[in-house]
C-alpha positions, 0 to 999 in steps of 0.5 A, spaced: 101 960 458 105 955 461 101 948 462 103 943 467 103 935 464 098 932 469 094 925 468 088 925 463 084 922 469 085 928 473 079 933 473 080 940 473 080 944 480 077 951 480 078 955 487 077 962 488 082 967 488 086 962 482 088 968 477 094 963 475 095 956 474 099 953 480 102 946 482 098 942 486 101 938 492 103 930 489 098 928 495 092 931 491 092 926 486 097 930 481 103 926 478 108 931 476 112 928 470 120 928 473 126 925 471 130 922 477 137 923 478 142 919 474 144 913 479 151 914 482 155 907 480 158 903 486 166 904 486 169 897 484 172 894 490 178 889 491 175 883 493 177 875 494 176 871 488 170 867 488 169 860 487 167 861 479 173 865 479 178 860 481 182 856 476 183 848 479 190 847 477 194 852 482 189 849 487 191 842 485 198 844 485 198 846 492 195 840 494 200 836 491 206 841 494 202 841 501 204 833 501 211 834 500 211 840 505 209 834 510 214 830 508 219 835 509 217 838 516 216 830 518 224 828 517 226 835 520 223 833 527 228 827 527 232 829 533 238 825 538 241 823 531 248 823 528 246 826 521 250 827 516 249 830 509 242 832 507 240 832 515 239 825 514 241 819 520 248 816 518 245 809 521 238 809 518 235 802 517 233 799 510 227 803 510 230 809 513 235 809 506 229 808 502 225 813 505 231 818 504 232 816 497 224 818 495 225 824 499 231 827 496 229 825 490 222 828 489 221 833 496 228 836 499 228 843 495 223 842 490 216 842 495 218 849 498 220 852 491 214 849 488 209 852 493 213 859 493 212 859 485 204 858 487 204 863 492 206 868 487 202 866 482 196 867 486 198 874 488 199 876 481 192 873 479 188 877 485 191 883 482 189 882 475 182 880 477 182 886 482 184 890 475 178 887 471 173 889 477 176 896 476 179 896 483 184 901 483 191 900 484 192 904 490 186 900 494 189 893 491 196 894 494 193 897 500 190 890 501 195 886 499 200 889 503 195 888 509 194 881 507 202 880 507 202 883 514 197 879 517 200 872 513 206 874 517 203 875 523 200 867 523 207 865 521 209 868 527 205 865 532 205 858 528 213 859 529 213 861 536 207 856 538 208 850 534 214 849 529 221 851 528 221 850 520 215 855 519 215 858 513 208 863 513 212 868 516 218 868 510 212 868 505 209 874 508 215 878 508 216 875 501 209 877 499 210 885 502 216 885 497 212 882 491 207 887 492 213 892 489 214 887 483 208 885 481 207 890 476 214 891 474 216 889 467 218 882 465 225 885 464 226 887 471 222 881 474 227 876 470 233 880 473 231 880 480 229 873 479 237 872 476 240 876 482 236 871 487 240 865 484 246 867 488 244 867 495 238 861 494 244 856 491 248 859 497 244 857 502 242 851 499 248 848 499 248 847 507 244 841 506 250 837 504 254 839 510 254 833 515 252 836 522 255 830 527 253 830 534 249 836 533 243 832 531 239 838 529 236 839 523 237 846 523 244 847 525 242 850 532 242 846 539 236 841 541 231 845 544 229 843 551 224 838 552 218 842 555 213 846 551 215 853 555 222 852 554 222 850 547 217 855 545 222 860 548 227 857 544 222 858 538 221 865 540 229 867 539 229 864 532 222 869 531 227 874 532 232 872 528 228 870 522 225 878 523 232 881 523 234 876 517 228 877 513 231 881 507 236 875 507 230 870 507 227 874 502 232 875 497 233 867 497 226 866 494 225 871 488 227 866 483 221 861 484 217 867 485 219 870 479 217 864 475 210 864 478 209 872 476 211 871 469 206 864 468 200 868 471 201 874 467 200 869 461 195 865 464 199 859 462 196 855 469 189 858 467 189 856 460 193 850 459 190 848 453 193 854 449 201 853 453 200 846 452 207 846 448 211 850 453 208 846 459 211 839 456 217 843 455 217 845 463 215 839 465 220 834 461 226 839 462 224 840 469 224 833 471 231 832 466 234 837 471 231 835 477 232 827 478 240 827 475 242 834 480 238 830 486 242 823 485 249 825 488 247 828 494 242 822 495 247 818 495 251 821 500 245 822 505 244 814 504 252 813 506 253 810 499 259 815 498 262 819 503 264 826 502 267 832 506 265 838 507 267 842 501 264 837 497 258 836 500 257 843 500 257 843 493 253 837 492 248 842 496 248 847 491 247 842 485 241 839 489 238 846 490 239 849 483 237 843 479 230 842 485 229 850 483 230 850 476 227 843 475 221 840 480 219 847 482 217 849 475 217 841 472 211 839 477 207 845 476 207 844 469 205 837 469 199 837 474 197 843 468 198 838 463 194 833 467 189 839 468 189 840 460 187 832 460 181 833 465 178 839 461 178 835 455 175 829 458 169 834 461 168 837 455 167 831 451 162 828 456 158 834 456 158 835 449 155 828 449 151 829 454 154 824 459 155 826 466 162 827 468 166 828 474 173 829 476 177 823 478 178 822 486 184 824 486 184 830 482 178 833 487 181 832 493 188 835 492 184 842 489 179 841 496 187 841 500 189 847 495 184 851 496 184 851 504 192 850 503 193 855 509 188 851 514 192 844 511 199 847 513 197 850 520 193 843 521 200 839 519 203 842 525 198 841 530 198 835 529 205 833 527 209 837 532 205 834 539 206 827 536 214 828 534 217 834 538 221 832 545 216 836 549 210 832 546 210 825 545 217 824 542 216 820 537 221 823 533 226 823 538 232 817 536 227 816 530 228 813 523 226 817 517 221 811 515 217 813 522 217 820 522 215 820 514 209 816 515 207 820 520 207 826 515 203 822 510 198 820 515 198 827 517 197 829 510 191 824 509 188 827 515 188 834 512 185 831 506 179 829 510 178 835 513 179 839 506 174 834 503 168 835 509 169 842 507 168 842 500 162 838 501 159 842 505 161 848 501 165 852 506 172 855 506 177 853 511 177 856 518 184 860 517 182 862 510 176 865 513 179 868 518 185 871 513 179 874 508 175 877 514 182 880 517 184 883 510 177 885 506 172 885 512 166 882 514 162 883 508 167 882 503 169 876 506 162 873 506 160 874 500 
């Protein structure tokens, strides 16, 4: 006869008509030994990177690149002037010439390739971390495509409402292409990067062509002075960008490929393991970048006069050396500084001493974590100040004045980023993008 396992403290019961044992209900005090069904583990889901998963080096590099973007965008607001090579006024003051020299050497064709490299690097890191969490690739791919589309939507609104020189729409289109390439072999990536050099250099050569009396930094007629009319002009420009999206994308794969390859090898996340490579990139990058920029800078400050053909070749040289040099070289330099910061932190921790990163490093990291918010905030501040439909400070202005506005604007964005960092909050644009891509629960986590 089968015996039912019961608690020893439960007395036996005898009822009339009970010819065989039967299971008693649980409410009668019996505790039947049962085995719970195995728990079904939750399906891993792709999610945004947490604070603990972030590496400080890419954030700091983005923060540095945003200063260059602020300077590049500010000088593009100079209107109603006769522009020569490098889109610089031909009759600038001494302060303008000094500004043109610094921006031409360190910013033009250098900040945007650097930022493009970091955009691609971030996308590759998200893919790798999603795989480490066990999230299936189709799910991660779907989220990345959605993120690219929403980033493009942000850029489209940014372009129509504020800034002719928007790059967010271009980066949204570029991310769509990178989703297809992020898991390709190194050989395929190198071929794509090499194929993108020719269109990039062809477009970069236009920097050396003088615009004469036109006075518009993008080669188009000046936008009207009213906001509505200028918005209509920018909307037409947005149509051109969307139609020419494939051409824009093929101009940016070279720095993006470098970013993907660096992410695969975790060069920026583990700089101590890649010091030799980082030294070569930093030294070789700046050794190429500076000499390659000098000829066009001399032409832009009117030290030497050049014709259209020679100017175009100088633009090609300027763009090519900026891509090969400062784009990767500046990122490598930031990574080397990050290695030194990490070494000091480790030494202080081993000695039991309190340690905090230098203020400049911490501020740049705070800005880089909120790069989308900072980029949009730059336009919200600079466009109304410099554009003809706003205060018009850029109309007939010199490059020194608008560059000062750009630096001041970057300082303002840094103050906002630091305040958010101390409050433990992400940038509002990042919060909105994550909510649109990942949903409320994942973005809150």
